[in-house]
Residue frames as qw, qx, qy, qz and C-alpha x, y, z in Angstrom:
[[0.146, 0.503, 0.212, -0.825, 50.00, -111.13, -66.19],
 [0.470, 0.529, 0.686, 0.167, 47.19, -110.99, -68.72],
 [0.036, -0.345, 0.213, 0.913, 47.21, -108.50, -71.55],
 [0.451, 0.608, 0.643, -0.114, 44.10, -107.56, -73.49],
 [0.308, 0.266, 0.421, 0.811, 43.95, -105.90, -76.80],
 [0.152, 0.068, 0.114, -0.980, 42.12, -102.62, -77.09],
 [0.546, -0.138, -0.524, -0.638, 39.16, -104.37, -78.65],
 [0.572, -0.252, -0.768, 0.138, 39.04, -106.94, -75.83],
 [0.177, -0.147, -0.481, 0.846, 39.24, -104.17, -73.22],
 [0.350, -0.040, -0.141, -0.925, 36.25, -102.42, -74.77],
 [0.639, -0.200, -0.651, -0.358, 34.24, -105.64, -74.81],
 [0.480, -0.196, -0.720, 0.460, 35.16, -106.35, -71.18],
 [0.029, 0.089, 0.293, -0.952, 34.15, -102.86, -70.04],
 [0.492, -0.101, -0.375, -0.779, 30.89, -103.21, -71.95],
 [0.628, -0.227, -0.741, -0.068, 30.11, -106.52, -70.20],
 [0.311, -0.177, -0.607, 0.710, 30.90, -105.06, -66.77],
 [0.226, 0.004, 0.036, -0.973, 28.57, -102.12, -67.44],
 [0.599, -0.173, -0.556, -0.549, 25.78, -104.51, -68.44],
 [0.568, -0.232, -0.751, 0.244, 26.20, -106.66, -65.31],
 [0.152, -0.149, -0.442, 0.871, 26.27, -103.62, -63.02],
 [0.352, -0.064, -0.192, -0.914, 23.21, -102.13, -64.73],
 [0.631, -0.235, -0.665, -0.323, 21.21, -105.34, -64.36],
 [0.476, -0.234, -0.688, 0.496, 22.17, -105.68, -60.68],
 [0.002, 0.091, 0.243, -0.966, 21.25, -102.06, -59.99],
 [0.472, -0.145, -0.405, -0.770, 17.92, -102.43, -61.79],
 [0.628, -0.276, -0.726, -0.054, 17.00, -105.52, -59.76],
 [0.347, -0.192, -0.576, 0.714, 17.96, -103.82, -56.51],
 [0.147, 0.035, 0.067, -0.986, 15.93, -100.69, -57.18],
 [0.593, -0.104, -0.399, -0.691, 12.87, -102.67, -58.26],
 [0.299, -0.073, -0.912, 0.270, 12.94, -105.08, -55.37],
 [0.424, -0.633, -0.493, -0.419, 9.44, -105.18, -53.77],
 [0.041, 0.326, -0.514, 0.793, 9.39, -103.10, -50.64],
 [0.173, -0.385, -0.865, 0.272, 7.30, -104.17, -47.63],
 [0.166, -0.671, -0.402, -0.600, 4.01, -102.31, -47.40],
 [0.156, 0.012, -0.544, 0.824, 3.94, -99.88, -44.51],
 [0.224, -0.659, -0.704, -0.141, 0.61, -99.66, -42.69],
 [0.019, -0.494, 0.121, -0.861, -0.49, -96.23, -41.60],
 [0.107, -0.041, 0.701, -0.704, -1.94, -95.55, -38.16],
 [0.628, 0.100, 0.046, -0.771, -5.51, -95.48, -39.48],
 [0.734, 0.167, -0.603, -0.264, -5.14, -98.97, -41.00],
 [0.316, 0.133, -0.837, 0.426, -3.65, -100.35, -37.79],
 [0.316, 0.014, 0.496, -0.808, -6.49, -98.91, -35.71],
 [0.719, 0.143, -0.207, -0.647, -9.10, -100.27, -38.13],
 [0.636, 0.159, -0.754, -0.023, -7.57, -103.76, -38.03],
 [0.094, 0.089, -0.774, 0.620, -7.49, -103.63, -34.23],
 [0.505, 0.071, 0.277, -0.814, -11.16, -102.61, -34.00],
 [0.750, 0.168, -0.448, -0.456, -12.17, -105.32, -36.48],
 [0.456, 0.150, -0.845, 0.237, -10.33, -107.86, -34.37],
 [0.157, -0.004, 0.641, -0.751, -12.16, -106.71, -31.24],
 [0.649, 0.127, -0.026, -0.750, -15.51, -106.90, -33.03],
 [0.695, 0.160, -0.669, -0.209, -14.82, -110.45, -34.18],
 [0.263, 0.073, -0.834, 0.479, -13.83, -111.45, -30.64],
 [0.353, 0.037, 0.400, -0.845, -16.94, -109.75, -29.27],
 [0.727, 0.120, -0.308, -0.601, -19.15, -111.65, -31.72],
 [0.577, 0.116, -0.805, 0.073, -17.55, -114.93, -30.68],
 [0.091, 0.012, -0.739, 0.667, -18.07, -114.15, -26.99],
 [0.448, 0.099, 0.221, -0.861, -21.66, -113.10, -27.57],
 [0.506, 0.020, -0.751, -0.425, -22.73, -116.32, -29.21],
 [0.767, -0.370, 0.062, -0.520, -25.46, -118.17, -27.39],
 [0.252, -0.406, 0.866, -0.148, -24.20, -120.98, -25.14],
 [0.494, 0.029, -0.782, -0.379, -25.08, -124.48, -26.23],
 [0.509, -0.376, -0.760, 0.149, -26.14, -125.35, -22.68],
 [0.249, -0.620, 0.131, -0.732, -27.78, -123.55, -19.76],
 [0.370, -0.131, -0.826, 0.404, -27.98, -124.33, -16.05],
 [0.412, -0.528, -0.117, -0.734, -31.09, -123.60, -13.98],
 [0.010, 0.074, -0.830, 0.554, -32.08, -124.21, -10.37],
 [0.555, -0.318, -0.472, -0.607, -35.46, -125.86, -9.90],
 [0.030, 0.036, -0.813, 0.581, -37.14, -126.38, -6.53],
 [0.577, -0.002, 0.139, -0.805, -40.56, -126.93, -5.01],
 [0.812, 0.061, 0.447, -0.371, -42.90, -129.72, -6.04],
 [0.705, 0.492, -0.491, -0.142, -40.50, -131.88, -8.09],
 [0.960, -0.261, -0.097, 0.028, -38.98, -135.18, -7.03],
 [0.785, -0.107, -0.005, 0.610, -35.33, -134.20, -7.50],
 [0.047, 0.996, 0.069, -0.002, -34.94, -130.45, -6.86],
 [0.612, -0.498, 0.283, 0.545, -31.60, -128.84, -7.57],
 [0.099, 0.657, -0.405, -0.628, -29.45, -127.82, -10.52],
 [0.775, 0.328, 0.534, 0.077, -30.20, -129.17, -13.98],
 [0.132, -0.461, 0.492, 0.727, -28.31, -128.67, -17.24],
 [0.623, 0.564, 0.524, -0.138, -30.31, -128.30, -20.45],
 [0.480, 0.278, 0.437, 0.708, -29.79, -127.37, -24.06],
 [0.022, 0.260, 0.043, -0.964, -30.15, -123.67, -24.83],
 [0.415, -0.030, -0.424, -0.805, -33.75, -122.89, -25.79],
 [0.286, -0.231, -0.926, 0.082, -35.21, -125.54, -23.49],
 [0.422, -0.524, -0.196, -0.714, -38.55, -124.97, -21.76],
 [0.443, -0.448, 0.517, -0.579, -39.78, -125.43, -18.21],
 [0.952, -0.012, 0.029, -0.305, -41.24, -128.86, -19.02],
 [0.755, 0.415, -0.454, 0.229, -37.74, -130.06, -19.94],
 [0.036, 0.505, -0.612, 0.608, -36.33, -128.92, -16.60],
 [0.728, -0.259, 0.290, -0.564, -39.22, -130.58, -14.76],
 [0.959, 0.160, -0.206, -0.110, -38.52, -133.90, -16.50],
 [0.560, 0.439, -0.553, 0.434, -34.83, -133.77, -15.57],
 [0.202, -0.414, 0.544, -0.701, -35.84, -133.00, -11.98],
 [0.056, 0.041, 0.974, -0.216, -37.78, -136.26, -11.78],
 [0.201, -0.479, -0.712, -0.474, -41.19, -134.92, -12.76],
 [0.312, -0.447, 0.108, -0.832, -43.94, -133.07, -10.91],
 [0.036, 0.093, 0.887, -0.450, -45.34, -134.27, -7.63],
 [0.055, -0.523, -0.812, -0.252, -49.08, -134.93, -7.57],
 [0.168, -0.815, -0.449, 0.324, -49.77, -131.81, -5.49],
 [0.318, -0.146, 0.231, 0.908, -47.91, -129.42, -7.83],
 [0.294, 0.721, 0.395, -0.488, -50.12, -126.47, -8.81],
 [0.500, 0.208, 0.571, 0.617, -50.08, -126.47, -12.62],
 [0.132, 0.879, 0.432, 0.152, -52.35, -123.42, -12.77],
 [0.256, -0.938, 0.073, 0.223, -49.56, -121.23, -11.41],
 [0.424, -0.475, 0.570, 0.519, -46.75, -122.26, -13.74],
 [0.648, 0.654, -0.127, -0.370, -46.19, -122.15, -17.48],
 [0.821, -0.178, 0.499, 0.214, -44.59, -125.40, -18.63],
 [0.685, 0.601, 0.262, 0.316, -44.03, -123.92, -22.11],
 [0.109, -0.978, 0.135, 0.112, -41.89, -121.06, -20.79],
 [0.739, 0.491, -0.275, 0.370, -38.41, -120.78, -22.33],
 [0.699, -0.660, -0.048, 0.271, -35.61, -120.85, -19.79],
 [0.353, 0.843, -0.296, 0.277, -32.42, -118.81, -19.56],
 [0.670, 0.159, -0.549, 0.475, -29.07, -119.52, -17.98],
 [0.193, 0.091, -0.565, 0.797, -28.83, -119.05, -14.17],
 [0.484, -0.376, -0.219, -0.759, -32.62, -118.92, -13.80],
 [0.103, -0.033, 0.850, -0.516, -34.31, -119.94, -10.54],
 [0.518, -0.212, -0.549, -0.621, -37.59, -121.85, -10.86],
 [0.228, -0.059, 0.775, -0.586, -40.04, -122.66, -8.09],
 [0.402, -0.244, -0.752, -0.461, -42.93, -125.12, -8.52],
 [0.360, -0.275, 0.405, -0.794, -45.67, -124.22, -5.98],
 [0.000, -0.171, -0.972, 0.161, -47.93, -126.61, -4.13],
 [0.259, -0.546, -0.601, -0.522, -51.73, -126.63, -4.56],
 [0.478, -0.785, -0.393, -0.012, -53.22, -124.21, -2.05],
 [0.599, -0.306, -0.092, 0.734, -49.89, -122.50, -1.45],
 [0.098, 0.956, 0.123, -0.248, -49.86, -118.72, -1.48],
 [0.669, -0.081, 0.385, 0.631, -47.50, -118.04, -4.34],
 [0.274, 0.921, 0.054, -0.272, -46.61, -114.83, -6.14],
 [0.814, 0.299, 0.150, 0.475, -44.28, -115.08, -9.09],
 [0.368, -0.717, 0.030, 0.591, -41.42, -112.66, -8.54],
 [0.436, 0.078, 0.511, 0.737, -40.47, -112.39, -12.17],
 [0.074, 0.508, 0.433, 0.741, -41.51, -109.03, -13.71],
 [0.371, -0.832, -0.411, 0.050, -42.53, -107.52, -10.33],
 [0.480, 0.125, -0.124, 0.860, -41.05, -104.09, -9.72],
 [0.152, -0.735, -0.471, 0.464, -41.91, -101.06, -7.62],
 [0.107, -0.505, 0.189, 0.835, -40.54, -98.59, -10.17],
 [0.645, 0.595, 0.265, -0.400, -43.11, -99.51, -12.85],
 [0.012, -0.533, 0.702, 0.473, -40.48, -101.03, -15.10],
 [0.089, 0.111, 0.960, 0.243, -42.98, -103.74, -16.10],
 [0.516, 0.200, 0.088, -0.829, -46.40, -103.53, -17.67],
 [0.890, 0.178, -0.009, -0.420, -48.72, -106.48, -18.21],
 [0.923, -0.171, 0.309, 0.155, -45.82, -108.83, -17.57],
 [0.703, 0.575, 0.034, 0.416, -43.58, -107.06, -20.09],
 [0.597, -0.470, -0.059, 0.647, -40.26, -105.47, -19.18],
 [0.235, 0.971, 0.038, -0.001, -39.71, -101.80, -19.96],
 [0.842, 0.095, -0.032, 0.530, -36.13, -101.93, -21.24],
 [0.200, 0.714, -0.080, 0.666, -35.69, -98.20, -20.55],
 [0.373, -0.663, 0.286, -0.582, -36.25, -98.47, -16.78],
 [0.945, -0.239, -0.196, -0.106, -35.90, -102.12, -15.74],
 [0.496, -0.719, 0.486, 0.020, -33.21, -103.48, -13.45],
 [0.200, 0.523, -0.808, -0.184, -30.30, -105.67, -14.46],
 [0.326, -0.025, 0.915, -0.237, -31.98, -108.63, -12.75],
 [0.628, 0.499, 0.376, -0.463, -35.16, -108.13, -14.79],
 [0.474, 0.663, -0.453, -0.361, -33.14, -108.07, -18.00],
 [0.032, 0.383, -0.923, 0.006, -31.43, -111.31, -16.99],
 [0.551, 0.161, 0.719, -0.391, -34.84, -112.96, -16.56],
 [0.655, 0.573, -0.116, -0.479, -35.33, -112.69, -20.33],
 [0.950, 0.107, 0.269, 0.118, -34.48, -115.75, -22.47],
 [0.769, 0.395, 0.070, 0.498, -30.86, -115.71, -23.62],
 [0.062, 0.855, -0.155, 0.491, -29.93, -112.55, -21.68],
 [0.778, -0.268, -0.377, 0.426, -27.09, -113.14, -19.25],
 [0.405, -0.754, -0.135, 0.499, -25.08, -110.74, -17.13],
 [0.404, -0.173, 0.373, 0.817, -22.84, -109.56, -19.99],
 [0.074, 0.470, 0.603, 0.640, -25.72, -108.70, -22.32],
 [0.286, -0.825, -0.482, 0.075, -27.69, -107.10, -19.47],
 [0.421, -0.592, 0.026, 0.687, -24.72, -104.79, -18.79],
 [0.273, 0.060, 0.507, 0.815, -24.50, -103.89, -22.48],
 [0.068, -0.681, -0.636, -0.356, -28.21, -103.07, -22.64],
 [0.357, -0.829, -0.310, 0.298, -27.97, -100.81, -19.59],
 [0.412, -0.387, 0.231, 0.792, -24.87, -99.09, -20.97],
 [0.187, 0.319, 0.608, 0.702, -26.58, -98.53, -24.33],
 [0.157, -0.786, -0.560, -0.210, -29.74, -97.04, -22.80],
 [0.414, -0.707, -0.161, 0.550, -27.67, -94.68, -20.62],
 [0.253, -0.313, 0.376, 0.835, -26.29, -93.20, -23.84],
 [0.275, -0.010, -0.549, -0.789, -29.19, -93.75, -26.24],
 [0.519, 0.099, 0.584, -0.616, -32.70, -94.18, -24.88],
 [0.213, 0.182, 0.915, 0.291, -34.62, -96.97, -26.60],
 [0.366, 0.174, -0.097, -0.909, -37.30, -95.51, -28.88],
 [0.849, 0.072, -0.237, -0.466, -38.70, -98.86, -30.06],
 [0.854, -0.332, 0.400, -0.039, -38.14, -102.44, -28.97],
 [0.858, 0.463, 0.026, 0.219, -36.29, -103.02, -32.26],
 [0.113, 0.892, -0.356, 0.255, -33.59, -100.62, -31.03],
 [0.727, -0.534, 0.429, -0.052, -32.35, -103.33, -28.68],
 [0.916, 0.280, 0.174, 0.228, -30.85, -105.01, -31.75],
 [0.310, 0.865, -0.250, 0.305, -28.33, -102.15, -31.80],
 [0.554, -0.676, 0.470, -0.129, -26.77, -103.68, -28.69],
 [0.344, 0.513, -0.780, -0.105, -23.79, -105.87, -29.56],
 [0.059, -0.109, 0.970, -0.210, -24.68, -109.54, -29.21],
 [0.473, 0.399, 0.619, -0.485, -28.41, -109.19, -29.81],
 [0.023, 0.113, -0.707, -0.698, -29.21, -110.43, -33.29],
 [0.549, -0.080, -0.356, -0.752, -32.44, -111.29, -35.03],
 [0.615, -0.156, -0.772, -0.040, -32.76, -114.73, -33.41],
 [0.291, -0.198, -0.651, 0.673, -32.32, -113.47, -29.86],
 [0.239, 0.028, 0.046, -0.970, -34.68, -110.56, -30.58],
 [0.585, -0.156, -0.587, -0.538, -37.37, -112.99, -31.74],
 [0.526, -0.217, -0.780, 0.260, -37.07, -114.80, -28.39],
 [0.245, -0.343, -0.512, 0.748, -37.63, -111.65, -26.31],
 [0.041, -0.207, -0.286, -0.935, -39.69, -109.26, -28.46],
 [0.488, -0.523, -0.542, -0.441, -43.01, -110.36, -26.92],
 [0.641, -0.495, -0.472, 0.347, -41.62, -109.88, -23.40],
 [0.386, -0.271, -0.101, 0.876, -40.35, -106.29, -23.68],
 [0.160, 0.886, 0.407, 0.156, -41.76, -102.79, -24.19],
 [0.398, 0.084, -0.105, 0.907, -40.41, -99.23, -24.27],
 [0.143, -0.869, -0.473, 0.004, -41.92, -96.20, -22.57]]
């Protein structure tokens, strides 16, 4: 059995107090995990959805169109996004000699899922694009306040998803100017530049 003098006992007690104090100090000052409030969680969730939406709304690198009529190899062709009618014609084997060039625009930009018909010389042909009985088009331009989903999808770079977003937006906020279409998620400056000369508001 160990015996300590009074002086040694005092020193021992002093050391114990110091050790306990240091341990208690470290415990109380240990970094606590940050608790996120409901508002922060909701904000993070919305930001995540917006990022996902931006990724999904990016323009595809390729488009597929159906070309028929006076070309040597009618059918489906795959092109780079932003391609024009002349590019689709070349992939379809070129124009036949009796193709009516006065009724088509070889410089026209194409969009995904578009159907193209190359008429024959002398053939009675009426382009269906931009024709509507409800006056949703004027001078070949689409009125984005009244047009159909199909008419929206005929615009360059506008697929089914964006067409639905445009129609949803206009049901809640009527377009006052064509620039307002940029308020629709997925329609940025580049896409607007591609369609601004093809749309109007009334």
